[in-house]
PDB file of N, CA, C and O in Angstrom:
ATOM      1  N   MET A   1     -94.045 -55.452 -30.067  1.00  0.00           N
ATOM      2  CA  MET A   1     -92.396 -55.298 -28.877  1.00  0.00           C
ATOM      3  C   MET A   1     -91.873 -56.485 -29.395  1.00  0.00           C
ATOM      4  O   MET A   1     -92.594 -57.452 -29.641  1.00  0.00           O
ATOM      5  N   ILE A   2     -90.445 -56.471 -29.610  1.00  0.00           N
ATOM      6  CA  ILE A   2     -89.388 -57.530 -29.416  1.00  0.00           C
ATOM      7  C   ILE A   2     -88.866 -57.348 -27.917  1.00  0.00           C
ATOM      8  O   ILE A   2     -88.428 -56.305 -27.431  1.00  0.00           O
ATOM      9  N   SER A   3     -89.017 -58.687 -27.240  1.00  0.00           N
ATOM     10  CA  SER A   3     -88.426 -58.836 -25.899  1.00  0.00           C
ATOM     11  C   SER A   3     -86.794 -58.647 -26.096  1.00  0.00           C
ATOM     12  O   SER A   3     -86.202 -59.236 -27.000  1.00  0.00           O
ATOM     13  N   ASN A   4     -86.175 -57.836 -25.233  1.00  0.00           N
ATOM     14  CA  ASN A   4     -84.734 -57.678 -25.194  1.00  0.00           C
ATOM     15  C   ASN A   4     -84.242 -59.293 -24.545  1.00  0.00           C
ATOM     16  O   ASN A   4     -83.252 -59.766 -25.102  1.00  0.00           O
ATOM     17  N   ALA A   5     -84.747 -59.968 -23.647  1.00  0.00           N
ATOM     18  CA  ALA A   5     -84.511 -60.890 -23.323  1.00  0.00           C
ATOM     19  C   ALA A   5     -84.409 -62.006 -24.237  1.00  0.00           C
ATOM     20  O   ALA A   5     -83.600 -62.913 -24.042  1.00  0.00           O
ATOM     21  N   THR A   6     -85.453 -61.971 -25.552  1.00  0.00           N
ATOM     22  CA  THR A   6     -85.019 -63.308 -26.415  1.00  0.00           C
ATOM     23  C   THR A   6     -84.822 -62.478 -27.773  1.00  0.00           C
ATOM     24  O   THR A   6     -85.573 -62.539 -28.746  1.00  0.00           O
ATOM     25  N   THR A   7     -83.758 -61.752 -27.661  1.00  0.00           N
ATOM     26  CA  THR A   7     -83.098 -61.295 -28.795  1.00  0.00           C
ATOM     27  C   THR A   7     -81.415 -61.642 -28.882  1.00  0.00           C
ATOM     28  O   THR A   7     -80.878 -62.047 -27.850  1.00  0.00           O
ATOM     29  N   GLN A   8     -80.830 -61.525 -29.766  1.00  0.00           N
ATOM     30  CA  GLN A   8     -79.191 -61.526 -30.086  1.00  0.00           C
ATOM     31  C   GLN A   8     -79.024 -60.286 -30.636  1.00  0.00           C
ATOM     32  O   GLN A   8     -79.977 -59.993 -31.358  1.00  0.00           O
ATOM     33  N   GLY A   9     -78.412 -59.680 -30.590  1.00  0.00           N
ATOM     34  CA  GLY A   9     -77.780 -58.490 -30.807  1.00  0.00           C
ATOM     35  C   GLY A   9     -76.778 -58.770 -32.057  1.00  0.00           C
ATOM     36  O   GLY A   9     -75.945 -59.593 -31.679  1.00  0.00           O
ATOM     37  N   ILE A  10     -76.587 -58.444 -33.205  1.00  0.00           N
ATOM     38  CA  ILE A  10     -75.280 -58.522 -34.093  1.00  0.00           C
ATOM     39  C   ILE A  10     -75.159 -57.379 -34.676  1.00  0.00           C
ATOM     40  O   ILE A  10     -76.033 -56.514 -34.733  1.00  0.00           O
ATOM     41  N   TYR A  11     -73.841 -57.320 -35.231  1.00  0.00           N
ATOM     42  CA  TYR A  11     -73.540 -56.058 -36.333  1.00  0.00           C
ATOM     43  C   TYR A  11     -73.183 -56.881 -37.486  1.00  0.00           C
ATOM     44  O   TYR A  11     -72.745 -58.032 -37.520  1.00  0.00           O
ATOM     45  N   ILE A  12     -73.447 -56.093 -38.383  1.00  0.00           N
ATOM     46  CA  ILE A  12     -73.310 -56.711 -40.155  1.00  0.00           C
ATOM     47  C   ILE A  12     -72.758 -55.550 -40.709  1.00  0.00           C
ATOM     48  O   ILE A  12     -72.882 -54.402 -40.282  1.00  0.00           O
ATOM     49  N   ASN A  13     -72.176 -55.910 -41.636  1.00  0.00           N
ATOM     50  CA  ASN A  13     -71.638 -54.816 -42.940  1.00  0.00           C
ATOM     51  C   ASN A  13     -72.219 -55.284 -43.908  1.00  0.00           C
ATOM     52  O   ASN A  13     -72.023 -56.442 -44.277  1.00  0.00           O
ATOM     53  N   VAL A  14     -73.215 -54.297 -44.621  1.00  0.00           N
ATOM     54  CA  VAL A  14     -74.018 -54.779 -45.667  1.00  0.00           C
ATOM     55  C   VAL A  14     -73.579 -53.668 -46.595  1.00  0.00           C
ATOM     56  O   VAL A  14     -73.476 -52.508 -46.196  1.00  0.00           O
ATOM     57  N   PRO A  15     -73.283 -54.091 -48.026  1.00  0.00           N
ATOM     58  CA  PRO A  15     -72.828 -53.598 -49.356  1.00  0.00           C
ATOM     59  C   PRO A  15     -74.317 -52.229 -49.194  1.00  0.00           C
ATOM     60  O   PRO A  15     -75.412 -52.604 -48.773  1.00  0.00           O
ATOM     61  N   MET A  16     -74.140 -51.109 -49.495  1.00  0.00           N
ATOM     62  CA  MET A  16     -75.239 -50.051 -49.908  1.00  0.00           C
ATOM     63  C   MET A  16     -76.282 -50.694 -51.197  1.00  0.00           C
ATOM     64  O   MET A  16     -77.380 -50.204 -51.463  1.00  0.00           O
ATOM     65  N   ALA A  17     -75.754 -51.730 -51.818  1.00  0.00           N
ATOM     66  CA  ALA A  17     -77.042 -51.847 -52.980  1.00  0.00           C
ATOM     67  C   ALA A  17     -77.499 -52.752 -52.450  1.00  0.00           C
ATOM     68  O   ALA A  17     -78.508 -52.991 -53.114  1.00  0.00           O
ATOM     69  N   ASP A  18     -77.415 -53.762 -51.319  1.00  0.00           N
ATOM     70  CA  ASP A  18     -78.292 -54.421 -50.497  1.00  0.00           C
ATOM     71  C   ASP A  18     -78.770 -54.220 -49.514  1.00  0.00           C
ATOM     72  O   ASP A  18     -79.289 -55.118 -48.850  1.00  0.00           O
ATOM     73  N   TRP A  19     -78.724 -52.884 -49.117  1.00  0.00           N
ATOM     74  CA  TRP A  19     -79.273 -52.099 -47.964  1.00  0.00           C
ATOM     75  C   TRP A  19     -80.898 -52.443 -48.192  1.00  0.00           C
ATOM     76  O   TRP A  19     -81.460 -53.311 -47.524  1.00  0.00           O
ATOM     77  N   GLY A  20     -81.391 -51.871 -48.935  1.00  0.00           N
ATOM     78  CA  GLY A  20     -82.878 -52.314 -49.881  1.00  0.00           C
ATOM     79  C   GLY A  20     -83.321 -53.354 -48.946  1.00  0.00           C
ATOM     80  O   GLY A  20     -83.908 -53.393 -47.865  1.00  0.00           O
ATOM     81  N   LEU A  21     -82.829 -54.151 -49.753  1.00  0.00           N
ATOM     82  CA  LEU A  21     -83.261 -55.725 -49.646  1.00  0.00           C
ATOM     83  C   LEU A  21     -83.393 -56.111 -47.940  1.00  0.00           C
ATOM     84  O   LEU A  21     -84.427 -56.503 -47.399  1.00  0.00           O
ATOM     85  N   LEU A  22     -82.245 -55.919 -47.353  1.00  0.00           N
ATOM     86  CA  LEU A  22     -82.162 -56.016 -46.166  1.00  0.00           C
ATOM     87  C   LEU A  22     -82.931 -55.372 -45.139  1.00  0.00           C
ATOM     88  O   LEU A  22     -83.163 -55.991 -44.101  1.00  0.00           O
ATOM     89  N   GLN A  23     -83.338 -54.249 -45.299  1.00  0.00           N
ATOM     90  CA  GLN A  23     -84.546 -52.979 -44.602  1.00  0.00           C
ATOM     91  C   GLN A  23     -86.075 -53.728 -45.007  1.00  0.00           C
ATOM     92  O   GLN A  23     -86.972 -53.697 -44.164  1.00  0.00           O
ATOM     93  N   GLU A  24     -86.303 -54.400 -46.357  1.00  0.00           N
ATOM     94  CA  GLU A  24     -87.473 -54.797 -46.566  1.00  0.00           C
ATOM     95  C   GLU A  24     -87.517 -56.341 -45.390  1.00  0.00           C
ATOM     96  O   GLU A  24     -88.328 -56.519 -44.481  1.00  0.00           O
ATOM     97  N   LEU A  25     -86.601 -57.086 -45.721  1.00  0.00           N
ATOM     98  CA  LEU A  25     -86.397 -58.275 -44.639  1.00  0.00           C
ATOM     99  C   LEU A  25     -86.812 -57.800 -43.598  1.00  0.00           C
ATOM    100  O   LEU A  25     -87.977 -57.932 -43.223  1.00  0.00           O
ATOM    101  N   ILE A  26     -85.807 -57.094 -42.894  1.00  0.00           N
ATOM    102  CA  ILE A  26     -86.294 -56.584 -41.268  1.00  0.00           C
ATOM    103  C   ILE A  26     -87.641 -56.308 -41.183  1.00  0.00           C
ATOM    104  O   ILE A  26     -88.289 -56.782 -40.250  1.00  0.00           O
ATOM    105  N   ASN A  27     -88.338 -55.367 -42.309  1.00  0.00           N
ATOM    106  CA  ASN A  27     -89.578 -54.740 -41.922  1.00  0.00           C
ATOM    107  C   ASN A  27     -90.513 -56.212 -41.723  1.00  0.00           C
ATOM    108  O   ASN A  27     -91.408 -56.406 -40.900  1.00  0.00           O
ATOM    109  N   ARG A  28     -90.071 -56.997 -42.586  1.00  0.00           N
ATOM    110  CA  ARG A  28     -91.030 -58.300 -43.143  1.00  0.00           C
ATOM    111  C   ARG A  28     -91.346 -59.279 -41.745  1.00  0.00           C
ATOM    112  O   ARG A  28     -92.379 -59.857 -41.407  1.00  0.00           O
ATOM    113  N   PHE A  29     -90.087 -59.204 -41.140  1.00  0.00           N
ATOM    114  CA  PHE A  29     -89.914 -60.276 -39.846  1.00  0.00           C
ATOM    115  C   PHE A  29     -89.995 -59.340 -38.379  1.00  0.00           C
ATOM    116  O   PHE A  29     -89.567 -59.881 -37.360  1.00  0.00           O
ATOM    117  N   GLY A  30     -90.493 -58.078 -38.299  1.00  0.00           N
ATOM    118  CA  GLY A  30     -90.820 -57.175 -37.514  1.00  0.00           C
ATOM    119  C   GLY A  30     -89.470 -57.208 -36.370  1.00  0.00           C
ATOM    120  O   GLY A  30     -89.476 -57.151 -35.140  1.00  0.00           O
ATOM    121  N   TRP A  31     -88.370 -57.323 -37.331  1.00  0.00           N
ATOM    122  CA  TRP A  31     -87.037 -57.265 -36.602  1.00  0.00           C
ATOM    123  C   TRP A  31     -86.840 -55.685 -36.052  1.00  0.00           C
ATOM    124  O   TRP A  31     -87.803 -54.955 -36.288  1.00  0.00           O
ATOM    125  N   GLN A  32     -85.628 -55.034 -35.300  1.00  0.00           N
ATOM    126  CA  GLN A  32     -85.406 -53.809 -35.422  1.00  0.00           C
ATOM    127  C   GLN A  32     -84.078 -53.462 -35.616  1.00  0.00           C
ATOM    128  O   GLN A  32     -83.269 -54.384 -35.516  1.00  0.00           O
ATOM    129  N   PHE A  33     -83.655 -52.345 -35.871  1.00  0.00           N
ATOM    130  CA  PHE A  33     -82.248 -52.234 -36.382  1.00  0.00           C
ATOM    131  C   PHE A  33     -81.866 -50.826 -35.948  1.00  0.00           C
ATOM    132  O   PHE A  33     -82.683 -49.953 -35.656  1.00  0.00           O
ATOM    133  N   GLU A  34     -80.683 -50.707 -35.936  1.00  0.00           N
ATOM    134  CA  GLU A  34     -80.170 -49.110 -35.594  1.00  0.00           C
ATOM    135  C   GLU A  34     -78.697 -49.404 -36.418  1.00  0.00           C
ATOM    136  O   GLU A  34     -78.148 -50.465 -36.718  1.00  0.00           O
ATOM    137  N   THR A  35     -78.346 -48.106 -36.625  1.00  0.00           N
ATOM    138  CA  THR A  35     -76.790 -47.933 -37.299  1.00  0.00           C
ATOM    139  C   THR A  35     -76.113 -48.148 -36.093  1.00  0.00           C
ATOM    140  O   THR A  35     -76.584 -48.518 -35.017  1.00  0.00           O
ATOM    141  N   ARG A  36     -74.709 -47.819 -36.451  1.00  0.00           N
ATOM    142  CA  ARG A  36     -73.820 -47.420 -35.670  1.00  0.00           C
ATOM    143  C   ARG A  36     -73.906 -46.325 -34.620  1.00  0.00           C
ATOM    144  O   ARG A  36     -73.851 -46.219 -33.394  1.00  0.00           O
ATOM    145  N   GLU A  37     -74.076 -45.514 -35.763  1.00  0.00           N
ATOM    146  CA  GLU A  37     -74.070 -43.905 -35.296  1.00  0.00           C
ATOM    147  C   GLU A  37     -75.313 -43.857 -33.833  1.00  0.00           C
ATOM    148  O   GLU A  37     -75.076 -43.413 -32.710  1.00  0.00           O
ATOM    149  N   GLN A  38     -76.449 -44.386 -34.266  1.00  0.00           N
ATOM    150  CA  GLN A  38     -77.697 -44.482 -33.557  1.00  0.00           C
ATOM    151  C   GLN A  38     -77.372 -45.323 -32.235  1.00  0.00           C
ATOM    152  O   GLN A  38     -77.867 -45.018 -31.149  1.00  0.00           O
ATOM    153  N   LEU A  39     -76.627 -46.250 -32.384  1.00  0.00           N
ATOM    154  CA  LEU A  39     -76.349 -47.131 -31.278  1.00  0.00           C
ATOM    155  C   LEU A  39     -75.553 -45.856 -30.151  1.00  0.00           C
ATOM    156  O   LEU A  39     -76.006 -45.415 -29.095  1.00  0.00           O
ATOM    157  N   LEU A  40     -74.254 -45.512 -30.840  1.00  0.00           N
ATOM    158  CA  LEU A  40     -73.329 -44.477 -30.298  1.00  0.00           C
ATOM    159  C   LEU A  40     -74.135 -43.609 -29.764  1.00  0.00           C
ATOM    160  O   LEU A  40     -73.932 -43.497 -28.555  1.00  0.00           O
ATOM    161  N   GLU A  41     -75.113 -42.832 -30.239  1.00  0.00           N
ATOM    162  CA  GLU A  41     -76.292 -41.782 -29.704  1.00  0.00           C
ATOM    163  C   GLU A  41     -76.791 -42.043 -28.497  1.00  0.00           C
ATOM    164  O   GLU A  41     -76.870 -41.328 -27.498  1.00  0.00           O
ATOM    165  N   ARG A  42     -77.178 -43.341 -28.727  1.00  0.00           N
ATOM    166  CA  ARG A  42     -78.377 -43.665 -27.287  1.00  0.00           C
ATOM    167  C   ARG A  42     -77.245 -44.096 -26.008  1.00  0.00           C
ATOM    168  O   ARG A  42     -77.454 -44.048 -24.796  1.00  0.00           O
ATOM    169  N   PHE A  43     -76.191 -44.456 -26.614  1.00  0.00           N
ATOM    170  CA  PHE A  43     -75.528 -44.867 -25.493  1.00  0.00           C
ATOM    171  C   PHE A  43     -75.072 -43.347 -24.476  1.00  0.00           C
ATOM    172  O   PHE A  43     -75.214 -43.354 -23.253  1.00  0.00           O
ATOM    173  N   VAL A  44     -74.613 -42.326 -25.117  1.00  0.00           N
ATOM    174  CA  VAL A  44     -74.102 -41.065 -24.967  1.00  0.00           C
ATOM    175  C   VAL A  44     -75.130 -40.477 -24.235  1.00  0.00           C
ATOM    176  O   VAL A  44     -74.789 -39.791 -23.271  1.00  0.00           O
ATOM    177  N   LYS A  45     -76.672 -40.635 -24.560  1.00  0.00           N
ATOM    178  CA  LYS A  45     -77.700 -40.086 -24.111  1.00  0.00           C
ATOM    179  C   LYS A  45     -78.146 -40.778 -22.581  1.00  0.00           C
ATOM    180  O   LYS A  45     -79.023 -40.277 -21.876  1.00  0.00           O
ATOM    181  N   SER A  46     -77.584 -41.683 -22.311  1.00  0.00           N
ATOM    182  CA  SER A  46     -77.870 -42.334 -21.416  1.00  0.00           C
ATOM    183  C   SER A  46     -77.121 -42.516 -20.248  1.00  0.00           C
ATOM    184  O   SER A  46     -77.386 -43.140 -19.221  1.00  0.00           O
ATOM    185  N   ARG A  47     -75.849 -41.672 -20.678  1.00  0.00           N
ATOM    186  CA  ARG A  47     -74.842 -41.306 -19.432  1.00  0.00           C
ATOM    187  C   ARG A  47     -75.356 -40.362 -18.699  1.00  0.00           C
ATOM    188  O   ARG A  47     -76.215 -39.600 -19.143  1.00  0.00           O
ATOM    189  N   PRO A  48     -74.849 -40.292 -17.376  1.00  0.00           N
ATOM    190  CA  PRO A  48     -75.183 -39.185 -16.225  1.00  0.00           C
ATOM    191  C   PRO A  48     -74.652 -37.772 -16.739  1.00  0.00           C
ATOM    192  O   PRO A  48     -73.429 -37.638 -16.786  1.00  0.00           O
ATOM    193  N   LYS A  49     -75.217 -37.027 -17.012  1.00  0.00           N
ATOM    194  CA  LYS A  49     -74.354 -35.724 -17.285  1.00  0.00           C
ATOM    195  C   LYS A  49     -73.531 -35.086 -15.976  1.00  0.00           C
ATOM    196  O   LYS A  49     -72.514 -34.407 -16.113  1.00  0.00           O
ATOM    197  N   TYR A  50     -74.053 -35.369 -14.858  1.00  0.00           N
ATOM    198  CA  TYR A  50     -73.102 -34.845 -13.877  1.00  0.00           C
ATOM    199  C   TYR A  50     -72.713 -36.343 -13.122  1.00  0.00           C
ATOM    200  O   TYR A  50     -73.528 -36.920 -12.402  1.00  0.00           O
ATOM    201  N   PRO A  51     -71.517 -36.808 -13.366  1.00  0.00           N
ATOM    202  CA  PRO A  51     -71.028 -37.831 -12.654  1.00  0.00           C
ATOM    203  C   PRO A  51     -71.349 -37.748 -11.121  1.00  0.00           C
ATOM    204  O   PRO A  51     -71.354 -36.645 -10.574  1.00  0.00           O
ATOM    205  N   THR A  52     -71.590 -38.780 -10.487  1.00  0.00           N
ATOM    206  CA  THR A  52     -72.020 -38.880  -8.812  1.00  0.00           C
ATOM    207  C   THR A  52     -70.499 -38.367  -7.832  1.00  0.00           C
ATOM    208  O   THR A  52     -70.489 -37.640  -6.839  1.00  0.00           O
ATOM    209  N   LEU A  53     -69.457 -38.952  -8.439  1.00  0.00           N
ATOM    210  CA  LEU A  53     -68.140 -39.035  -8.149  1.00  0.00           C
ATOM    211  C   LEU A  53     -67.234 -37.842  -8.763  1.00  0.00           C
ATOM    212  O   LEU A  53     -67.342 -37.663  -9.976  1.00  0.00           O
ATOM    213  N   SER A  54     -66.346 -37.006  -8.032  1.00  0.00           N
ATOM    214  CA  SER A  54     -65.589 -36.171  -8.663  1.00  0.00           C
ATOM    215  C   SER A  54     -64.275 -36.560  -8.983  1.00  0.00           C
ATOM    216  O   SER A  54     -63.849 -36.909  -7.882  1.00  0.00           O
ATOM    217  N   GLU A  55     -63.309 -36.730  -9.841  1.00  0.00           N
ATOM    218  CA  GLU A  55     -61.787 -37.013  -9.569  1.00  0.00           C
ATOM    219  C   GLU A  55     -61.457 -36.912  -8.422  1.00  0.00           C
ATOM    220  O   GLU A  55     -60.977 -37.951  -7.968  1.00  0.00           O
ATOM    221  N   GLU A  56     -61.514 -36.032  -7.703  1.00  0.00           N
ATOM    222  CA  GLU A  56     -60.871 -35.975  -6.166  1.00  0.00           C
ATOM    223  C   GLU A  56     -61.906 -36.968  -5.317  1.00  0.00           C
ATOM    224  O   GLU A  56     -61.351 -37.755  -4.550  1.00  0.00           O
ATOM    225  N   ASP A  57     -63.002 -36.993  -5.369  1.00  0.00           N
ATOM    226  CA  ASP A  57     -63.368 -38.073  -4.508  1.00  0.00           C
ATOM    227  C   ASP A  57     -62.992 -39.431  -4.938  1.00  0.00           C
ATOM    228  O   ASP A  57     -62.857 -40.234  -4.015  1.00  0.00           O
ATOM    229  N   ILE A  58     -62.770 -39.919  -6.273  1.00  0.00           N
ATOM    230  CA  ILE A  58     -62.116 -40.965  -6.526  1.00  0.00           C
ATOM    231  C   ILE A  58     -60.927 -40.963  -6.186  1.00  0.00           C
ATOM    232  O   ILE A  58     -60.406 -42.076  -6.249  1.00  0.00           O
ATOM    233  N   LEU A  59     -60.134 -39.958  -5.768  1.00  0.00           N
ATOM    234  CA  LEU A  59     -58.785 -40.085  -5.590  1.00  0.00           C
ATOM    235  C   LEU A  59     -58.972 -40.259  -4.121  1.00  0.00           C
ATOM    236  O   LEU A  59     -58.409 -41.266  -3.693  1.00  0.00           O
ATOM    237  N   ASN A  60     -59.420 -39.762  -3.499  1.00  0.00           N
ATOM    238  CA  ASN A  60     -59.858 -39.513  -2.222  1.00  0.00           C
ATOM    239  C   ASN A  60     -59.819 -40.999  -1.674  1.00  0.00           C
ATOM    240  O   ASN A  60     -59.108 -41.229  -0.695  1.00  0.00           O
ATOM    241  N   GLU A  61     -60.584 -42.067  -2.288  1.00  0.00           N
ATOM    242  CA  GLU A  61     -61.328 -43.175  -1.903  1.00  0.00           C
ATOM    243  C   GLU A  61     -60.272 -44.165  -2.101  1.00  0.00           C
ATOM    244  O   GLU A  61     -60.086 -45.151  -1.388  1.00  0.00           O
ATOM    245  N   VAL A  62     -59.535 -43.787  -3.224  1.00  0.00           N
ATOM    246  CA  VAL A  62     -58.229 -44.986  -3.634  1.00  0.00           C
ATOM    247  C   VAL A  62     -57.223 -44.560  -2.570  1.00  0.00           C
ATOM    248  O   VAL A  62     -56.669 -45.588  -2.179  1.00  0.00           O
ATOM    249  N   MET A  63     -56.825 -43.672  -2.038  1.00  0.00           N
ATOM    250  CA  MET A  63     -55.765 -43.485  -1.661  1.00  0.00           C
ATOM    251  C   MET A  63     -56.279 -43.974   0.187  1.00  0.00           C
ATOM    252  O   MET A  63     -55.379 -44.378   0.923  1.00  0.00           O
ATOM    253  N   ALA A  64     -57.408 -43.896   0.615  1.00  0.00           N
ATOM    254  CA  ALA A  64     -57.894 -44.542   1.883  1.00  0.00           C
ATOM    255  C   ALA A  64     -57.639 -46.046   1.464  1.00  0.00           C
ATOM    256  O   ALA A  64     -57.079 -46.856   2.204  1.00  0.00           O
ATOM    257  N   GLU A  65     -58.076 -46.308   0.294  1.00  0.00           N
ATOM    258  CA  GLU A  65     -57.951 -48.124   0.660  1.00  0.00           C
ATOM    259  C   GLU A  65     -56.680 -48.450   0.452  1.00  0.00           C
ATOM    260  O   GLU A  65     -56.261 -49.332   1.201  1.00  0.00           O
ATOM    261  N   ARG A  66     -55.904 -48.004  -0.358  1.00  0.00           N
ATOM    262  CA  ARG A  66     -54.145 -48.180  -0.596  1.00  0.00           C
ATOM    263  C   ARG A  66     -53.679 -48.015   0.509  1.00  0.00           C
ATOM    264  O   ARG A  66     -53.150 -49.023   0.977  1.00  0.00           O
ATOM    265  N   TYR A  67     -53.657 -46.804   1.349  1.00  0.00           N
ATOM    266  CA  TYR A  67     -52.991 -46.235   2.304  1.00  0.00           C
ATOM    267  C   TYR A  67     -53.533 -45.916   3.551  1.00  0.00           C
ATOM    268  O   TYR A  67     -52.863 -45.340   4.409  1.00  0.00           O
ATOM    269  N   GLY A  68     -54.551 -46.206   3.695  1.00  0.00           N
ATOM    270  CA  GLY A  68     -55.426 -46.111   4.805  1.00  0.00           C
ATOM    271  C   GLY A  68     -55.428 -44.435   5.182  1.00  0.00           C
ATOM    272  O   GLY A  68     -55.296 -44.163   6.375  1.00  0.00           O
ATOM    273  N   LYS A  69     -55.524 -43.681   4.532  1.00  0.00           N
ATOM    274  CA  LYS A  69     -55.389 -42.293   4.517  1.00  0.00           C
ATOM    275  C   LYS A  69     -57.099 -41.761   4.107  1.00  0.00           C
ATOM    276  O   LYS A  69     -57.365 -40.563   4.007  1.00  0.00           O
TER     277      LYS A  69
END
């Protein structure tokens, strides 16, 4: 298992012809990879389904801060 505290995330574009070689290196070194699509999917799944504040709550808070209402 790789610790997040000791890793550096990068994004590279690799020609499809070289992808097999890169995957082999990734496996040999025990690195982890995910595609841009997988990264986006992981992010979307991590978001709450129901936000804790509604748009009305946010607007009321802004109005109270700005105008003391």
